[in-house]
FIKOLZA-1660 file (N, C-alpha, C; in steps of 0.1 Angstrom, whole numbers, plus 5000, padded with zeros to 4 digits):
% residues 90
   i   px   py   pz ch aa at
   1 0770 0039 9759  A  M  N
   1 0779 0050 9757  A  M CA
   1 0779 0058 9770  A  M  C
   2 0791 0061 9775  A  A  N
   2 0792 0069 9787  A  A CA
   2 0786 0083 9786  A  A  C
   3 0787 0089 9774  A  L  N
   3 0781 0103 9773  A  L CA
   3 0766 0103 9775  A  L  C
   4 0759 0092 9770  A  K  N
   4 0745 0092 9771  A  K CA
   4 0740 0091 9785  A  K  C
   5 0749 0086 9794  A  K  N
   5 0745 0085 9808  A  K CA
   5 0747 0098 9815  A  K  C
   6 0755 0107 9809  A  N  N
   6 0758 0119 9816  A  N CA
   6 0753 0132 9809  A  N  C
   7 0749 0131 9797  A  I  N
   7 0745 0143 9790  A  I CA
   7 0730 0141 9786  A  I  C
   8 0722 0149 9792  A  T  N
   8 0707 0149 9789  A  T CA
   8 0705 0152 9774  A  T  C
   9 0697 0144 9768  A  D  N
   9 0693 0146 9754  A  D CA
   9 0705 0146 9744  A  D  C
  10 0715 0138 9747  A  L  N
  10 0727 0137 9738  A  L CA
  10 0723 0136 9723  A  L  C
  11 0714 0127 9720  A  D  N
  11 0710 0125 9706  A  D CA
  11 0705 0138 9700  A  D  C
  12 0697 0146 9707  A  R  N
  12 0692 0158 9702  A  R CA
  12 0703 0168 9700  A  R  C
  13 0713 0169 9709  A  H  N
  13 0724 0178 9708  A  H CA
  13 0733 0174 9696  A  H  C
  14 0734 0162 9693  A  V  N
  14 0742 0157 9682  A  V CA
  14 0735 0161 9669  A  V  C
  15 0722 0158 9669  A  T  N
  15 0714 0161 9657  A  T CA
  15 0713 0176 9654  A  T  C
  16 0713 0184 9664  A  E  N
  16 0712 0198 9662  A  E CA
  16 0726 0204 9659  A  E  C
  17 0736 0196 9661  A  G  N
  17 0750 0201 9658  A  G CA
  17 0756 0209 9670  A  G  C
  18 0750 0207 9682  A  N  N
  18 0756 0213 9694  A  N CA
  18 0768 0206 9699  A  N  C
  19 0768 0193 9696  A  I  N
  19 0779 0184 9700  A  I CA
  19 0783 0176 9687  A  I  C
  20 0796 0175 9685  A  E  N
  20 0801 0167 9674  A  E CA
  20 0811 0157 9679  A  E  C
  21 0810 0145 9674  A  I  N
  21 0820 0135 9678  A  I CA
  21 0827 0130 9665  A  I  C
  22 0839 0133 9664  A  L  N
  22 0847 0131 9652  A  L CA
  22 0857 0119 9653  A  L  C
  23 0859 0112 9642  A  N  N
  23 0869 0102 9642  A  N CA
  23 0882 0108 9640  A  N  C
  24 0891 0106 9650  A  A  N
  24 0904 0112 9650  A  A CA
  24 0912 0109 9637  A  A  C
  25 0913 0097 9633  A  N  N
  25 0920 0094 9621  A  N CA
  25 0915 0101 9609  A  N  C
  26 0902 0102 9607  A  E  N
  26 0896 0110 9596  A  E CA
  26 0898 0125 9598  A  E  C
  27 0898 0130 9610  A  W  N
  27 0899 0144 9612  A  W CA
  27 0913 0149 9610  A  W  C
  28 0923 0142 9616  A  Y  N
  28 0937 0146 9616  A  Y CA
  28 0945 0141 9604  A  Y  C
  29 0942 0130 9599  A  L  N
  29 0951 0124 9589  A  L CA
  29 0945 0124 9575  A  L  C
  30 0954 0126 9565  A  E  N
  30 0951 0124 9551  A  E CA
  30 0960 0113 9547  A  E  C
  31 0954 0101 9544  A  G  N
  31 0963 0089 9542  A  G CA
  31 0968 0086 9556  A  G  C
  32 0981 0086 9558  A  D  N
  32 0987 0085 9571  A  D CA
  32 0995 0097 9575  A  D  C
  33 0993 0108 9568  A  L  N
  33 1000 0120 9571  A  L CA
  33 0991 0131 9578  A  L  C
  34 0997 0137 9588  A  F  N
  34 0990 0148 9595  A  F CA
  34 0990 0161 9586  A  F  C
  35 0978 0166 9583  A  G  N
  35 0977 0178 9575  A  G CA
  35 0976 0190 9583  A  G  C
  36 0987 0196 9587  A  L  N
  36 0988 0207 9597  A  L CA
  36 0979 0218 9593  A  L  C
  37 0981 0224 9581  A  E  N
  37 0973 0236 9577  A  E CA
  37 0958 0232 9575  A  E  C
  38 0956 0220 9569  A  R  N
  38 0942 0216 9567  A  R CA
  38 0934 0215 9580  A  R  C
  39 0940 0209 9590  A  V  N
  39 0934 0207 9603  A  V CA
  39 0932 0221 9610  A  V  C
  40 0942 0229 9609  A  I  N
  40 0940 0243 9616  A  I CA
  40 0929 0250 9609  A  I  C
  41 0928 0250 9596  A  N  N
  41 0917 0256 9589  A  N CA
  41 0904 0250 9592  A  N  C
  42 0903 0237 9594  A  A  N
  42 0890 0230 9597  A  A CA
  42 0886 0235 9611  A  A  C
  43 0895 0235 9621  A  W  N
  43 0892 0240 9634  A  W CA
  43 0887 0254 9634  A  W  C
  44 0894 0262 9626  A  D  N
  44 0890 0276 9625  A  D CA
  44 0876 0278 9620  A  D  C
  45 0873 0270 9610  A  E  N
  45 0859 0270 9604  A  E CA
  45 0849 0265 9614  A  E  C
  46 0852 0255 9622  A  K  N
  46 0843 0250 9633  A  K CA
  46 0841 0261 9643  A  K  C
  47 0851 0268 9646  A  H  N
  47 0850 0279 9656  A  H CA
  47 0842 0290 9651  A  H  C
  48 0843 0294 9638  A  K  N
  48 0835 0305 9632  A  K CA
  48 0820 0300 9632  A  K  C
  49 0818 0288 9629  A  Q  N
  49 0804 0283 9628  A  Q CA
  49 0798 0284 9642  A  Q  C
  50 0805 0280 9653  A  A  N
  50 0800 0281 9666  A  A CA
  50 0797 0296 9670  A  A  C
  51 0805 0305 9666  A  L  N
  51 0803 0319 9669  A  L CA
  51 0791 0324 9661  A  L  C
  52 0789 0320 9649  A  A  N
  52 0778 0323 9640  A  A CA
  52 0765 0318 9646  A  A  C
  53 0765 0307 9653  A  R  N
  53 0753 0301 9659  A  R CA
  53 0750 0307 9672  A  R  C
  54 0758 0317 9677  A  G  N
  54 0755 0324 9689  A  G CA
  54 0763 0320 9701  A  G  C
  55 0771 0310 9699  A  Y  N
  55 0780 0306 9710  A  Y CA
  55 0791 0316 9712  A  Y  C
  56 0796 0316 9724  A  T  N
  56 0807 0326 9727  A  T CA
  56 0821 0319 9725  A  T  C
  57 0821 0306 9721  A  G  N
  57 0833 0299 9718  A  G CA
  57 0829 0284 9716  A  G  C
  58 0839 0276 9718  A  M  N
  58 0837 0262 9717  A  M CA
  58 0847 0254 9725  A  M  C
  59 0844 0242 9728  A  R  N
  59 0854 0233 9735  A  R CA
  59 0857 0222 9726  A  R  C
  60 0869 0217 9727  A  A  N
  60 0874 0206 9719  A  A CA
  60 0882 0197 9728  A  A  C
  61 0881 0184 9726  A  S  N
  61 0889 0175 9734  A  S CA
  61 0892 0163 9725  A  S  C
  62 0903 0158 9727  A  G  N
  62 0907 0146 9719  A  G CA
  62 0918 0138 9725  A  G  C
  63 0923 0128 9718  A  D  N
  63 0934 0121 9722  A  D CA
  63 0944 0120 9711  A  D  C
  64 0956 0115 9714  A  T  N
  64 0966 0114 9704  A  T CA
  64 0970 0100 9701  A  T  C
  65 0961 0091 9702  A  L  N
  65 0964 0077 9699  A  L CA
  65 0967 0075 9684  A  L  C
  66 0962 0084 9676  A  W  N
  66 0964 0083 9661  A  W CA
  66 0978 0088 9658  A  W  C
  67 0985 0096 9667  A  L  N
  67 0997 0103 9664  A  L CA
  67 1009 0094 9663  A  L  C
  68 1016 0094 9652  A  S  N
  68 1028 0086 9650  A  S CA
  68 1040 0095 9652  A  S  C
  69 1051 0089 9654  A  K  N
  69 1064 0096 9656  A  K CA
  69 1067 0106 9644  A  K  C
  70 1064 0101 9632  A  K  N
  70 1067 0110 9620  A  K CA
  70 1059 0122 9620  A  K  C
  71 1047 0123 9627  A  N  N
  71 1039 0134 9626  A  N CA
  71 1040 0143 9639  A  N  C
  72 1049 0139 9648  A  W  N
  72 1050 0146 9661  A  W CA
  72 1054 0160 9660  A  W  C
  73 1064 0163 9652  A  K  N
  73 1069 0177 9650  A  K CA
  73 1057 0186 9645  A  K  C
  74 1051 0182 9634  A  D  N
  74 1040 0190 9629  A  D CA
  74 1028 0192 9639  A  D  C
  75 1026 0181 9647  A  F  N
  75 1015 0182 9657  A  F CA
  75 1019 0192 9667  A  F  C
  76 1031 0193 9671  A  H  N
  76 1035 0203 9681  A  H CA
  76 1033 0217 9676  A  H  C
  77 1037 0219 9663  A  I  N
  77 1035 0232 9657  A  I CA
  77 1020 0235 9656  A  I  C
  78 1012 0226 9652  A  Y  N
  78 0998 0227 9651  A  Y CA
  78 0992 0232 9665  A  Y  C
  79 0996 0226 9676  A  E  N
  79 0990 0230 9689  A  E CA
  79 0994 0244 9692  A  E  C
  80 1006 0248 9689  A  K  N
  80 1010 0262 9691  A  K CA
  80 1002 0272 9683  A  K  C
  81 1001 0268 9670  A  K  N
  81 0993 0277 9661  A  K CA
  81 0979 0279 9665  A  K  C
  82 0972 0267 9669  A  L  N
  82 0959 0268 9674  A  L CA
  82 0957 0277 9686  A  L  C
  83 0966 0275 9695  A  T  N
  83 0966 0283 9708  A  T CA
  83 0966 0298 9704  A  T  C
  84 0975 0302 9695  A  I  N
  84 0977 0316 9691  A  I CA
  84 0964 0320 9684  A  I  C
  85 0959 0312 9675  A  L  N
  85 0947 0316 9667  A  L CA
  85 0935 0318 9676  A  L  C
  86 0933 0310 9686  A  W  N
  86 0921 0311 9694  A  W CA
  86 0923 0322 9704  A  W  C
  87 0935 0324 9709  A  R  N
  87 0937 0336 9718  A  R CA
  87 0934 0349 9711  A  R  C
  88 0938 0350 9699  A  T  N
  88 0937 0363 9692  A  T CA
  88 0922 0365 9687  A  T  C
  89 0914 0354 9686  A  S  N
  89 0901 0356 9682  A  S CA
  89 0891 0357 9693  A  S  C
  90 0896 0356 9705  A  A  N
  90 0887 0357 9717  A  A CA
  90 0883 0371 9720  A  A  C
% end
Protein backbone atom coordinates (compact mmCIF):
# COMPACT_ATOMS: atom_id res chain seq x y z
CA UNK A 1 0.00 0.00 0.00
CA UNK A 2 1.43 3.36 -1.04
CA UNK A 3 0.25 5.08 2.12
CA UNK A 4 2.30 2.75 4.34
CA UNK A 5 5.43 3.78 2.46
CA UNK A 6 4.78 7.46 3.08
CA UNK A 7 2.96 7.71 6.42
CA UNK A 8 4.88 6.75 9.52
CA UNK A 9 2.83 4.49 11.80
CA UNK A 10 -0.14 4.33 9.42
CA UNK A 11 -1.63 1.34 11.23
CA UNK A 12 -1.52 3.19 14.56
CA UNK A 13 -3.16 6.27 13.02
CA UNK A 14 -5.93 4.12 11.56
CA UNK A 15 -6.44 2.25 14.84
CA UNK A 16 -6.60 5.50 16.80
CA UNK A 17 -9.06 7.01 14.33
CA UNK A 18 -6.72 9.77 13.16
CA UNK A 19 -6.99 8.48 9.59
CA UNK A 20 -10.01 6.77 8.05
CA UNK A 21 -10.15 5.06 4.70
CA UNK A 22 -13.73 4.65 3.54
CA UNK A 23 -15.24 2.67 0.70
CA UNK A 24 -16.74 5.24 -1.68
CA UNK A 25 -19.66 3.05 -2.75
CA UNK A 26 -20.61 2.37 0.87
CA UNK A 27 -20.09 6.00 1.93
CA UNK A 28 -21.90 7.76 -0.89
CA UNK A 29 -24.49 5.28 -2.11
CA UNK A 30 -27.55 3.64 -0.64
CA UNK A 31 -28.34 0.92 -3.12
CA UNK A 32 -27.27 2.69 -6.27
CA UNK A 33 -28.59 6.13 -5.28
CA UNK A 34 -26.59 9.00 -3.89
CA UNK A 35 -28.03 10.09 -0.53
CA UNK A 36 -27.37 13.83 -0.63
CA UNK A 37 -28.58 14.79 2.86
CA UNK A 38 -27.39 11.54 4.45
CA UNK A 39 -23.84 12.06 3.20
CA UNK A 40 -23.77 15.75 4.16
CA UNK A 41 -24.93 14.84 7.67
CA UNK A 42 -22.31 12.08 7.88
CA UNK A 43 -19.52 14.50 6.88
CA UNK A 44 -20.81 17.05 9.34
CA UNK A 45 -20.69 14.41 12.07
CA UNK A 46 -17.12 13.41 11.11
CA UNK A 47 -16.13 17.08 11.23
CA UNK A 48 -17.68 17.57 14.68
CA UNK A 49 -15.88 14.44 15.92
CA UNK A 50 -12.55 15.80 14.68
CA UNK A 51 -13.14 19.11 16.44
CA UNK A 52 -14.16 17.30 19.64
CA UNK A 53 -10.89 15.34 19.52
CA UNK A 54 -8.95 18.60 19.53
CA UNK A 55 -8.24 18.93 15.83
CA UNK A 56 -8.75 22.34 14.22
CA UNK A 57 -10.44 20.73 11.21
CA UNK A 58 -10.13 17.77 8.92
CA UNK A 59 -9.09 16.89 5.42
CA UNK A 60 -11.02 14.70 3.05
CA UNK A 61 -10.10 13.40 -0.35
CA UNK A 62 -11.87 11.10 -2.70
CA UNK A 63 -12.63 10.15 -6.22
CA UNK A 64 -15.81 10.08 -8.26
CA UNK A 65 -15.41 6.68 -9.92
CA UNK A 66 -18.63 5.60 -8.19
CA UNK A 67 -20.58 8.57 -9.58
CA UNK A 68 -23.10 7.74 -12.28
CA UNK A 69 -24.80 10.22 -14.58
CA UNK A 70 -28.13 9.90 -12.71
CA UNK A 71 -26.47 11.11 -9.50
CA UNK A 72 -24.46 13.96 -11.03
CA UNK A 73 -26.96 16.77 -10.30
CA UNK A 74 -27.30 15.81 -6.61
CA UNK A 75 -23.54 15.42 -6.31
CA UNK A 76 -23.03 18.95 -7.63
CA UNK A 77 -25.52 20.28 -5.05
CA UNK A 78 -23.79 18.23 -2.35
CA UNK A 79 -20.39 19.77 -3.09
CA UNK A 80 -21.83 23.29 -2.94
CA UNK A 81 -23.61 22.57 0.36
CA UNK A 82 -20.49 21.06 1.93
CA UNK A 83 -18.41 24.04 0.92
CA UNK A 84 -20.92 26.41 2.52
CA UNK A 85 -21.25 24.23 5.64
CA UNK A 86 -17.52 24.03 6.28
CA UNK A 87 -16.84 27.68 5.51
CA UNK A 88 -19.45 28.75 8.05
CA UNK A 89 -18.18 26.37 10.72
CA UNK A 90 -14.56 27.46 10.42
